[in-house]
N, CA, C, O and the ligand as a Tripos MOL2 file, in Angstrom:
@<TRIPOS>MOLECULE
protein
  245   243    62     0     0
PROTEIN
NO_CHARGES

@<TRIPOS>ATOM
      1 N         -20.2110   10.8180   26.7890 N.3       1 MET1
      2 CA        -19.3480   11.4570   25.8010 C.3       1 MET1
      3 C         -20.1640   12.4070   24.9380 C.2       1 MET1
      4 O         -21.2610   12.0520   24.5070 O.2       1 MET1
      5 N         -19.6650   13.5820   24.6830 N.am      2 PRO2
      6 CA        -20.3860   14.5430   23.8480 C.3       2 PRO2
      7 C         -20.4320   14.0520   22.4020 C.2       2 PRO2
      8 O         -19.4590   13.4900   21.8980 O.2       2 PRO2
      9 N         -21.5480   14.2630   21.7530 N.am      3 PRO3
     10 CA        -21.7260   13.7910   20.3810 C.3       3 PRO3
     11 C         -21.0570   14.6940   19.3690 C.2       3 PRO3
     12 O         -21.6360   14.9950   18.3260 O.2       3 PRO3
     13 N         -19.8560   15.1250   19.6630 N.am      4 THR4
     14 CA        -19.1440   15.9840   18.7190 C.3       4 THR4
     15 C         -18.6230   15.1560   17.5530 C.2       4 THR4
     16 O         -17.8810   14.1940   17.7500 O.2       4 THR4
     17 N         -19.0100   15.5300   16.3410 N.am      5 PRO5
     18 CA        -18.5240   14.7810   15.1860 C.3       5 PRO5
     19 C         -17.0230   14.9350   15.0130 C.2       5 PRO5
     20 O         -16.4780   16.0340   15.1180 O.2       5 PRO5
     21 N         -16.3820   13.8400   14.7540 N.am      6 GLN6
     22 CA        -14.9350   13.9050   14.5440 C.3       6 GLN6
     23 C         -14.6280   14.3220   13.1200 C.2       6 GLN6
     24 O         -15.2160   13.7910   12.1780 O.2       6 GLN6
     25 N         -13.7240   15.2570   12.9500 N.am      7 PRO7
     26 CA        -13.3030   15.5990   11.5960 C.3       7 PRO7
     27 C         -12.5530   14.4380   10.9660 C.2       7 PRO7
     28 O         -11.8900   13.6590   11.6510 O.2       7 PRO7
     29 N         -12.6680   14.3420    9.6800 N.am      8 GLN8
     30 CA        -11.9360   13.2970    8.9750 C.3       8 GLN8
     31 C         -10.7750   13.9230    8.2240 C.2       8 GLN8
     32 O         -10.9240   14.9420    7.5480 O.2       8 GLN8
     33 N          -9.6350   13.3020    8.3550 N.am      9 VAL9
     34 CA         -8.4630   13.8010    7.6540 C.3       9 VAL9
     35 C          -7.8600   12.6680    6.8440 C.2       9 VAL9
     36 O          -8.0300   11.4930    7.1680 O.2       9 VAL9
     37 N          -7.1600   13.0350    5.7960 N.am     10 THR10
     38 CA         -6.5260   12.0260    4.9660 C.3      10 THR10
     39 C          -5.0470   11.9420    5.2930 C.2      10 THR10
     40 O          -4.3360   12.9470    5.2720 O.2      10 THR10
     41 N          -4.5970   10.7510    5.5900 N.am     11 GLY11
     42 CA         -3.1910   10.5670    5.9150 C.3      11 GLY11
     43 C          -2.3930   10.2240    4.6740 C.2      11 GLY11
     44 O          -2.7980    9.3940    3.8600 O.2      11 GLY11
     45 N          -1.2610   10.8750    4.5470 N.am     12 LYS12
     46 CA         -0.3820   10.5600    3.4290 C.3      12 LYS12
     47 C           0.5280    9.4050    3.8250 C.2      12 LYS12
     48 O           1.2290    9.4800    4.8340 O.2      12 LYS12
     49 N           0.5170    8.3500    3.0430 N.am     13 PRO13
     50 CA          1.3460    7.1930    3.3870 C.3      13 PRO13
     51 C           2.8240    7.5460    3.3560 C.2      13 PRO13
     52 O           3.3090    8.1920    2.4260 O.2      13 PRO13
     53 N           3.5170    7.1150    4.3750 N.am     14 LEU14
     54 CA          4.9520    7.3210    4.4470 C.3      14 LEU14
     55 C           5.5800    6.0330    4.9500 C.2      14 LEU14
     56 O           5.3120    5.5910    6.0670 O.2      14 LEU14
     57 N           6.4130    5.4420    4.1160 N.am     15 VAL15
     58 CA          7.0340    4.1860    4.5090 C.3      15 VAL15
     59 C           8.4630    4.4520    4.9530 C.2      15 VAL15
     60 O           9.2940    4.9370    4.1850 O.2      15 VAL15
     61 N           8.7240    4.1290    6.1920 N.am     16 THR16
     62 CA         10.0660    4.3290    6.7150 C.3      16 THR16
     63 C          10.5360    3.0370    7.3660 C.2      16 THR16
     64 O           9.8930    2.5120    8.2750 O.2      16 THR16
     65 N          11.6470    2.5430    6.8960 N.am     17 ALA17
     66 CA         12.2440    1.3460    7.4780 C.3      17 ALA17
     67 C          11.2360    0.2090    7.5660 C.2      17 ALA17
     68 O          11.1740   -0.5150    8.5590 O.2      17 ALA17
     69 N          10.4500    0.0690    6.5080 N.am     18 GLY18
     70 CA          9.5230   -1.0520    6.4650 C.3      18 GLY18
     71 C           8.2600   -0.8420    7.2680 C.2      18 GLY18
     72 O           7.3860   -1.7080    7.3030 O.2      18 GLY18
     73 N           8.1630    0.2780    7.9000 N.am     19 ARG19
     74 CA          6.9550    0.5500    8.6730 C.3      19 ARG19
     75 C           6.2070    1.7030    8.0480 C.2      19 ARG19
     76 O           6.7780    2.7530    7.7550 O.2      19 ARG19
     77 N           4.9250    1.4900    7.8490 N.am     20 GLN20
     78 CA          4.1470    2.5600    7.2330 C.3      20 GLN20
     79 C           3.5980    3.4970    8.2890 C.2      20 GLN20
     80 O           3.0580    3.0730    9.3110 O.2      20 GLN20
     81 N           3.7470    4.7590    8.0180 N.am     21 GLN21
     82 CA          3.1310    5.7580    8.8660 C.3      21 GLN21
     83 C           2.2150    6.6120    8.0120 C.2      21 GLN21
     84 O           2.3260    6.6500    6.7860 O.2      21 GLN21
     85 N           1.3230    7.2830    8.6800 N.am     22 LEU22
     86 CA          0.4180    8.1680    7.9790 C.3      22 LEU22
     87 C           0.6710    9.5930    8.4520 C.2      22 LEU22
     88 O           0.5530    9.9130    9.6350 O.2      22 LEU22
     89 N           1.0200   10.4290    7.4930 N.am     23 LEU23
     90 CA          1.2280   11.8300    7.8230 C.3      23 LEU23
     91 C          -0.0960   12.5780    7.7000 C.2      23 LEU23
     92 O          -0.7840   12.4960    6.6830 O.2      23 LEU23
     93 N          -0.4260   13.2890    8.7320 N.am     24 VAL24
     94 CA         -1.6770   14.0430    8.7290 C.3      24 VAL24
     95 C          -1.3620   15.5280    8.7420 C.2      24 VAL24
     96 O          -0.6870   16.0410    9.6350 O.2      24 VAL24
     97 N          -1.8690   16.1910    7.7310 N.am     25 ASP25
     98 CA         -1.6780   17.6330    7.6390 C.3      25 ASP25
     99 C          -2.6580   18.3450    8.5510 C.2      25 ASP25
    100 O          -3.8750   18.2010    8.4290 O.2      25 ASP25
    101 N          -2.1210   19.0790    9.4240 N.am     26 ARG26
    102 CA         -2.8330   19.9170   10.3880 C.3      26 ARG26
    103 C          -4.1830   20.4740    9.9830 C.2      26 ARG26
    104 O          -4.2590   21.5870    9.4630 O.2      26 ARG26
    105 N          -5.2270   19.7380   10.2070 N.am     27 PRO27
    106 CA         -6.5580   20.3150    9.9980 C.3      27 PRO27
    107 C          -6.9660   21.1390   11.2030 C.2      27 PRO27
    108 O          -7.9900   21.8200   11.1700 O.2      27 PRO27
    109 N          -6.2080   21.0890   12.2250 N.am     28 HIS28
    110 CA         -6.6260   21.6150   13.5310 C.3      28 HIS28
    111 C          -5.5410   22.4700   14.1640 C.2      28 HIS28
    112 O          -5.8260   23.3190   15.0080 O.2      28 HIS28
    113 N          -4.3100   22.2500   13.7610 N.am     29 CYS29
    114 CA         -3.2220   23.0070   14.3630 C.3      29 CYS29
    115 C          -2.1370   23.2120   13.3150 C.2      29 CYS29
    116 O          -2.3200   22.8600   12.1500 O.2      29 CYS29
    117 N          -1.0450   23.7620   13.7140 N.am     30 ALA30
    118 CA         -0.0080   24.1360   12.7550 C.3      30 ALA30
    119 C           1.0380   23.0440   12.5780 C.2      30 ALA30
    120 O           2.0730   23.2740   11.9530 O.2      30 ALA30
    121 N           0.7860   21.8900   13.1080 N.am     31 GLY31
    122 CA          1.7770   20.8240   13.0300 C.3      31 GLY31
    123 C           1.3640   19.7220   12.0840 C.2      31 GLY31
    124 O           0.2650   19.7310   11.5300 O.2      31 GLY31
    125 N           2.2540   18.7840   11.9120 N.am     32 VAL32
    126 CA          1.9490   17.5750   11.1420 C.3      32 VAL32
    127 C           2.1270   16.3860   12.0730 C.2      32 VAL32
    128 O           3.1620   16.2380   12.7240 O.2      32 VAL32
    129 N           1.1170   15.5520   12.1260 N.am     33 HIS33
    130 CA          1.1790   14.4280   13.0480 C.3      33 HIS33
    131 C           1.3640   13.1320   12.2820 C.2      33 HIS33
    132 O           0.9060   12.9890   11.1490 O.2      33 HIS33
    133 N           2.0310   12.2090   12.9100 N.am     34 ARG34
    134 CA          2.2020   10.8920   12.3100 C.3      34 ARG34
    135 C           1.4110    9.8620   13.1030 C.2      34 ARG34
    136 O           1.3690    9.8800   14.3340 O.2      34 ARG34
    137 N           0.7960    8.9790   12.3600 N.am     35 HIS35
    138 CA          0.0740    7.8950   13.0100 C.3      35 HIS35
    139 C           0.4500    6.5900   12.3420 C.2      35 HIS35
    140 O           0.7550    6.5540   11.1500 O.2      35 HIS35
    141 N           0.4270    5.5380   13.1040 N.am     36 LEU36
    142 CA          0.8130    4.2380   12.5730 C.3      36 LEU36
    143 C          -0.3440    3.5560   11.8700 C.2      36 LEU36
    144 O          -0.1500    2.5950   11.1270 O.2      36 LEU36
    145 N          -1.5280    4.0460   12.1030 N.am     37 ASP37
    146 CA         -2.6800    3.3540   11.5640 C.3      37 ASP37
    147 C          -3.8010    4.3420   11.3050 C.2      37 ASP37
    148 O          -3.8270    5.4440   11.8530 O.2      37 ASP37
    149 N          -4.7210    3.9210   10.4580 N.am     38 ALA38
    150 CA         -5.8840    4.7530   10.2110 C.3      38 ALA38
    151 C          -6.9140    4.5240   11.3100 C.2      38 ALA38
    152 O          -6.7650    3.6450   12.1590 O.2      38 ALA38
    153 N          -7.9500    5.3310   11.2680 N.am     39 GLY39
    154 CA         -9.0070    5.1820   12.2530 C.3      39 GLY39
    155 C          -9.0580    6.3710   13.1920 C.2      39 GLY39
    156 O          -8.4550    7.4120   12.9330 O.2      39 GLY39
    157 N          -9.7730    6.2050   14.2650 N.am     40 SER40
    158 CA         -9.9290    7.2810   15.2190 C.3      40 SER40
    159 C          -8.6520    7.4520   16.0220 C.2      40 SER40
    160 O          -8.2050    6.5400   16.7180 O.2      40 SER40
    161 N          -8.0880    8.6200   15.9120 N.am     41 ARG41
    162 CA         -6.7950    8.8820   16.5570 C.3      41 ARG41
    163 C          -6.8600   10.1450   17.4000 C.2      41 ARG41
    164 O          -7.6650   11.0450   17.1610 O.2      41 ARG41
    165 N          -6.0110   10.1780   18.3630 N.am     42 ARG42
    166 CA         -5.8710   11.3970   19.1500 C.3      42 ARG42
    167 C          -4.4600   11.9200   18.9590 C.2      42 ARG42
    168 O          -3.4800   11.2180   19.2070 O.2      42 ARG42
    169 N          -4.3730   13.1600   18.5170 N.am     43 ALA43
    170 CA         -3.0730   13.7540   18.2550 C.3      43 ALA43
    171 C          -2.4170   14.2190   19.5430 C.2      43 ALA43
    172 O          -3.0910   14.4270   20.5520 O.2      43 ALA43
    173 N          -1.0960   14.3820   19.5070 N.am     44 PRO44
    174 CA         -0.3710   14.8780   20.6770 C.3      44 PRO44
    175 C          -0.8740   16.2470   21.1320 C.2      44 PRO44
    176 O          -0.7440   16.5990   22.3040 O.2      44 PRO44
    177 N          -1.4340   17.0000   20.2300 N.am     45 CYS45
    178 CA         -1.9110   18.3330   20.5830 C.3      45 CYS45
    179 C          -3.2890   18.2780   21.2350 C.2      45 CYS45
    180 O          -3.8120   19.2940   21.6910 O.2      45 CYS45
    181 N          -3.8670   17.0840   21.2720 N.am     46 GLY46
    182 CA         -5.1460   16.9460   21.9510 C.3      46 GLY46
    183 C          -6.3260   16.8370   21.0110 C.2      46 GLY46
    184 O          -7.4380   16.5370   21.4440 O.2      46 GLY46
    185 N          -6.1010   17.0780   19.7280 N.am     47 ALA47
    186 CA         -7.1860   16.9870   18.7710 C.3      47 ALA47
    187 C          -7.5310   15.5220   18.4970 C.2      47 ALA47
    188 O          -6.6690   14.6440   18.5320 O.2      47 ALA47
    189 N          -8.7830   15.2930   18.2310 N.am     48 THR48
    190 CA         -9.2150   13.9410   17.8970 C.3      48 THR48
    191 C          -9.8230   13.9630   16.5100 C.2      48 THR48
    192 O         -10.6160   14.8460   16.1810 O.2      48 THR48
    193 N          -9.4500   12.9970   15.7050 N.am     49 TYR49
    194 CA         -9.9850   12.9420   14.3500 C.3      49 TYR49
    195 C          -9.8920   11.5240   13.8230 C.2      49 TYR49
    196 O          -9.2530   10.6500   14.4110 O.2      49 TYR49
    197 N         -10.5450   11.3320   12.7090 N.am     50 THR50
    198 CA        -10.5020   10.0220   12.0790 C.3      50 THR50
    199 C          -9.5500   10.0810   10.8900 C.2      50 THR50
    200 O          -9.7360   10.8780    9.9710 O.2      50 THR50
    201 N          -8.5530    9.2470   10.9170 N.am     51 VAL51
    202 CA         -7.5670    9.2350    9.8420 C.3      51 VAL51
    203 C          -8.0280    8.3000    8.7340 C.2      51 VAL51
    204 O          -8.2850    7.1180    8.9590 O.2      51 VAL51
    205 N          -8.1270    8.8530    7.5440 N.am     52 MET52
    206 CA         -8.4950    8.0630    6.3710 C.3      52 MET52
    207 C          -7.2330    7.8370    5.5400 C.2      52 MET52
    208 O          -6.2770    8.6110    5.6050 O.2      52 MET52
    209 N          -7.2550    6.7780    4.7720 N.am     53 THR53
    210 CA         -6.1360    6.5460    3.8780 C.3      53 THR53
    211 C          -6.5050    6.9600    2.4650 C.2      53 THR53
    212 O          -7.6810    7.0410    2.1080 O.2      53 THR53
    213 N          -5.5060    7.2120    1.6940 N.am     54 TYR54
    214 CA         -5.7380    7.5670    0.3070 C.3      54 TYR54
    215 C          -6.4080    6.4050   -0.4320 C.2      54 TYR54
    216 O          -6.0480    5.2460   -0.2280 O.2      54 TYR54
    217 N          -7.3770    6.7170   -1.2840 N.am     55 PRO55
    218 CA         -8.1150    5.6740   -1.9990 C.3      55 PRO55
    219 C          -7.3980    5.2150   -3.2600 C.2      55 PRO55
    220 O          -8.0150    4.5910   -4.1230 O.2      55 PRO55
    221 N          -6.1390    5.5040   -3.3800 N.am     56 THR56
    222 CA         -5.4520    5.2330   -4.6430 C.3      56 THR56
    223 C          -5.1840    3.7390   -4.8680 C.2      56 THR56
    224 O          -4.9100    3.3130   -5.9900 O.2      56 THR56
    225 N          -5.2660    2.9670   -3.8110 N.am     57 GLU57
    226 CA         -4.9280    1.5500   -3.9380 C.3      57 GLU57
    227 C          -6.0610    0.7560   -4.5550 C.2      57 GLU57
    228 O          -5.8850   -0.3990   -4.9420 O.2      57 GLU57
    229 N          -7.2150    1.3760   -4.6440 N.am     58 GLN58
    230 CA         -8.3810    0.6350   -5.1190 C.3      58 GLN58
    231 C          -8.4840    0.6980   -6.6290 C.2      58 GLN58
    232 O          -8.3510    1.7620   -7.2340 O.2      58 GLN58
    233 N          -8.7200   -0.4360   -7.2160 N.am     59 GLY59
    234 CA         -9.0190   -0.5140   -8.6310 C.3      59 GLY59
    235 C          -7.8840   -0.0550   -9.5180 C.2      59 GLY59
    236 O          -8.1330    0.4370  -10.6190 O.2      59 GLY59
    237 N          -6.6660   -0.1950   -9.0850 N.am     60 ALA60
    238 CA         -5.5320    0.1730   -9.9270 C.3      60 ALA60
    239 C          -5.4300   -0.8200  -11.0700 C.2      60 ALA60
    240 O          -5.3770   -2.0300  -10.8470 O.2      60 ALA60
    241 N          -5.4040   -0.3260  -12.2560 N.am     61 SER61
    242 CA         -5.3980   -1.2250  -13.3990 C.3      61 SER61
    243 C          -4.0390   -1.2630  -14.0710 C.2      61 SER61
    244 O          -3.8590   -1.9760  -15.0580 O.2      61 SER61
    245 ZN         -2.5370   18.8710   16.0050 Zn       62 ZN62
@<TRIPOS>BOND
     1     1     2 1
     2     2     3 1
     3     3     4 2
     4     3     5 am
     5     5     6 1
     6     6     7 1
     7     7     8 2
     8     7     9 am
     9     9    10 1
    10    10    11 1
    11    11    12 2
    12    11    13 am
    13    13    14 1
    14    14    15 1
    15    15    16 2
    16    15    17 am
    17    17    18 1
    18    18    19 1
    19    19    20 2
    20    19    21 am
    21    21    22 1
    22    22    23 1
    23    23    24 2
    24    23    25 am
    25    25    26 1
    26    26    27 1
    27    27    28 2
    28    27    29 am
    29    29    30 1
    30    30    31 1
    31    31    32 2
    32    31    33 am
    33    33    34 1
    34    34    35 1
    35    35    36 2
    36    35    37 am
    37    37    38 1
    38    38    39 1
    39    39    40 2
    40    39    41 am
    41    41    42 1
    42    42    43 1
    43    43    44 2
    44    43    45 am
    45    45    46 1
    46    46    47 1
    47    47    48 2
    48    47    49 am
    49    49    50 1
    50    50    51 1
    51    51    52 2
    52    51    53 am
    53    53    54 1
    54    54    55 1
    55    55    56 2
    56    55    57 am
    57    57    58 1
    58    58    59 1
    59    59    60 2
    60    59    61 am
    61    61    62 1
    62    62    63 1
    63    63    64 2
    64    63    65 am
    65    65    66 1
    66    66    67 1
    67    67    68 2
    68    67    69 am
    69    69    70 1
    70    70    71 1
    71    71    72 2
    72    71    73 am
    73    73    74 1
    74    74    75 1
    75    75    76 2
    76    75    77 am
    77    77    78 1
    78    78    79 1
    79    79    80 2
    80    79    81 am
    81    81    82 1
    82    82    83 1
    83    83    84 2
    84    83    85 am
    85    85    86 1
    86    86    87 1
    87    87    88 2
    88    87    89 am
    89    89    90 1
    90    90    91 1
    91    91    92 2
    92    91    93 am
    93    93    94 1
    94    94    95 1
    95    95    96 2
    96    95    97 am
    97    97    98 1
    98    98    99 1
    99    99   100 2
   100    99   101 am
   101   101   102 1
   102   102   103 1
   103   103   104 2
   104   103   105 am
   105   105   106 1
   106   106   107 1
   107   107   108 2
   108   107   109 am
   109   109   110 1
   110   110   111 1
   111   111   112 2
   112   111   113 am
   113   113   114 1
   114   114   115 1
   115   115   116 2
   116   115   117 am
   117   117   118 1
   118   118   119 1
   119   119   120 2
   120   119   121 am
   121   121   122 1
   122   122   123 1
   123   123   124 2
   124   123   125 am
   125   125   126 1
   126   126   127 1
   127   127   128 2
   128   127   129 am
   129   129   130 1
   130   130   131 1
   131   131   132 2
   132   131   133 am
   133   133   134 1
   134   134   135 1
   135   135   136 2
   136   135   137 am
   137   137   138 1
   138   138   139 1
   139   139   140 2
   140   139   141 am
   141   141   142 1
   142   142   143 1
   143   143   144 2
   144   143   145 am
   145   145   146 1
   146   146   147 1
   147   147   148 2
   148   147   149 am
   149   149   150 1
   150   150   151 1
   151   151   152 2
   152   151   153 am
   153   153   154 1
   154   154   155 1
   155   155   156 2
   156   155   157 am
   157   157   158 1
   158   158   159 1
   159   159   160 2
   160   159   161 am
   161   161   162 1
   162   162   163 1
   163   163   164 2
   164   163   165 am
   165   165   166 1
   166   166   167 1
   167   167   168 2
   168   167   169 am
   169   169   170 1
   170   170   171 1
   171   171   172 2
   172   171   173 am
   173   173   174 1
   174   174   175 1
   175   175   176 2
   176   175   177 am
   177   177   178 1
   178   178   179 1
   179   179   180 2
   180   179   181 am
   181   181   182 1
   182   182   183 1
   183   183   184 2
   184   183   185 am
   185   185   186 1
   186   186   187 1
   187   187   188 2
   188   187   189 am
   189   189   190 1
   190   190   191 1
   191   191   192 2
   192   191   193 am
   193   193   194 1
   194   194   195 1
   195   195   196 2
   196   195   197 am
   197   197   198 1
   198   198   199 1
   199   199   200 2
   200   199   201 am
   201   201   202 1
   202   202   203 1
   203   203   204 2
   204   203   205 am
   205   205   206 1
   206   206   207 1
   207   207   208 2
   208   207   209 am
   209   209   210 1
   210   210   211 1
   211   211   212 2
   212   211   213 am
   213   213   214 1
   214   214   215 1
   215   215   216 2
   216   215   217 am
   217   217   218 1
   218   218   219 1
   219   219   220 2
   220   219   221 am
   221   221   222 1
   222   222   223 1
   223   223   224 2
   224   223   225 am
   225   225   226 1
   226   226   227 1
   227   227   228 2
   228   227   229 am
   229   229   230 1
   230   230   231 1
   231   231   232 2
   232   231   233 am
   233   233   234 1
   234   234   235 1
   235   235   236 2
   236   235   237 am
   237   237   238 1
   238   238   239 1
   239   239   240 2
   240   239   241 am
   241   241   242 1
   242   242   243 1
   243   243   244 2
@<TRIPOS>SUBSTRUCTURE
     1 MET1         2 RESIDUE 1 A MET
     2 PRO2         6 RESIDUE 1 A PRO
     3 PRO3        10 RESIDUE 1 A PRO
     4 THR4        14 RESIDUE 1 A THR
     5 PRO5        18 RESIDUE 1 A PRO
     6 GLN6        22 RESIDUE 1 A GLN
     7 PRO7        26 RESIDUE 1 A PRO
     8 GLN8        30 RESIDUE 1 A GLN
     9 VAL9        34 RESIDUE 1 A VAL
    10 THR10       38 RESIDUE 1 A THR
    11 GLY11       42 RESIDUE 1 A GLY
    12 LYS12       46 RESIDUE 1 A LYS
    13 PRO13       50 RESIDUE 1 A PRO
    14 LEU14       54 RESIDUE 1 A LEU
    15 VAL15       58 RESIDUE 1 A VAL
    16 THR16       62 RESIDUE 1 A THR
    17 ALA17       66 RESIDUE 1 A ALA
    18 GLY18       70 RESIDUE 1 A GLY
    19 ARG19       74 RESIDUE 1 A ARG
    20 GLN20       78 RESIDUE 1 A GLN
    21 GLN21       82 RESIDUE 1 A GLN
    22 LEU22       86 RESIDUE 1 A LEU
    23 LEU23       90 RESIDUE 1 A LEU
    24 VAL24       94 RESIDUE 1 A VAL
    25 ASP25       98 RESIDUE 1 A ASP
    26 ARG26      102 RESIDUE 1 A ARG
    27 PRO27      106 RESIDUE 1 A PRO
    28 HIS28      110 RESIDUE 1 A HIS
    29 CYS29      114 RESIDUE 1 A CYS
    30 ALA30      118 RESIDUE 1 A ALA
    31 GLY31      122 RESIDUE 1 A GLY
    32 VAL32      126 RESIDUE 1 A VAL
    33 HIS33      130 RESIDUE 1 A HIS
    34 ARG34      134 RESIDUE 1 A ARG
    35 HIS35      138 RESIDUE 1 A HIS
    36 LEU36      142 RESIDUE 1 A LEU
    37 ASP37      146 RESIDUE 1 A ASP
    38 ALA38      150 RESIDUE 1 A ALA
    39 GLY39      154 RESIDUE 1 A GLY
    40 SER40      158 RESIDUE 1 A SER
    41 ARG41      162 RESIDUE 1 A ARG
    42 ARG42      166 RESIDUE 1 A ARG
    43 ALA43      170 RESIDUE 1 A ALA
    44 PRO44      174 RESIDUE 1 A PRO
    45 CYS45      178 RESIDUE 1 A CYS
    46 GLY46      182 RESIDUE 1 A GLY
    47 ALA47      186 RESIDUE 1 A ALA
    48 THR48      190 RESIDUE 1 A THR
    49 TYR49      194 RESIDUE 1 A TYR
    50 THR50      198 RESIDUE 1 A THR
    51 VAL51      202 RESIDUE 1 A VAL
    52 MET52      206 RESIDUE 1 A MET
    53 THR53      210 RESIDUE 1 A THR
    54 TYR54      214 RESIDUE 1 A TYR
    55 PRO55      218 RESIDUE 1 A PRO
    56 THR56      222 RESIDUE 1 A THR
    57 GLU57      226 RESIDUE 1 A GLU
    58 GLN58      230 RESIDUE 1 A GLN
    59 GLY59      234 RESIDUE 1 A GLY
    60 ALA60      238 RESIDUE 1 A ALA
    61 SER61      242 RESIDUE 1 A SER
    62 ZN62       245 GROUP 0 **** ****
């Protein structure tokens, strides 16, 4: 496998019908992709990236 670094993108949490999805804003193409989970993902357009979640849940006071 080529040692190409994967871009990291931040997924916007979207809760639909009790299921959370992560919306990823096109860092690579003109579309918006949805993923069910964070981590290394492959988009329908063929791009590969690591989906990060928003850090807002940490340390909420
Ligand atoms: Zn794409």
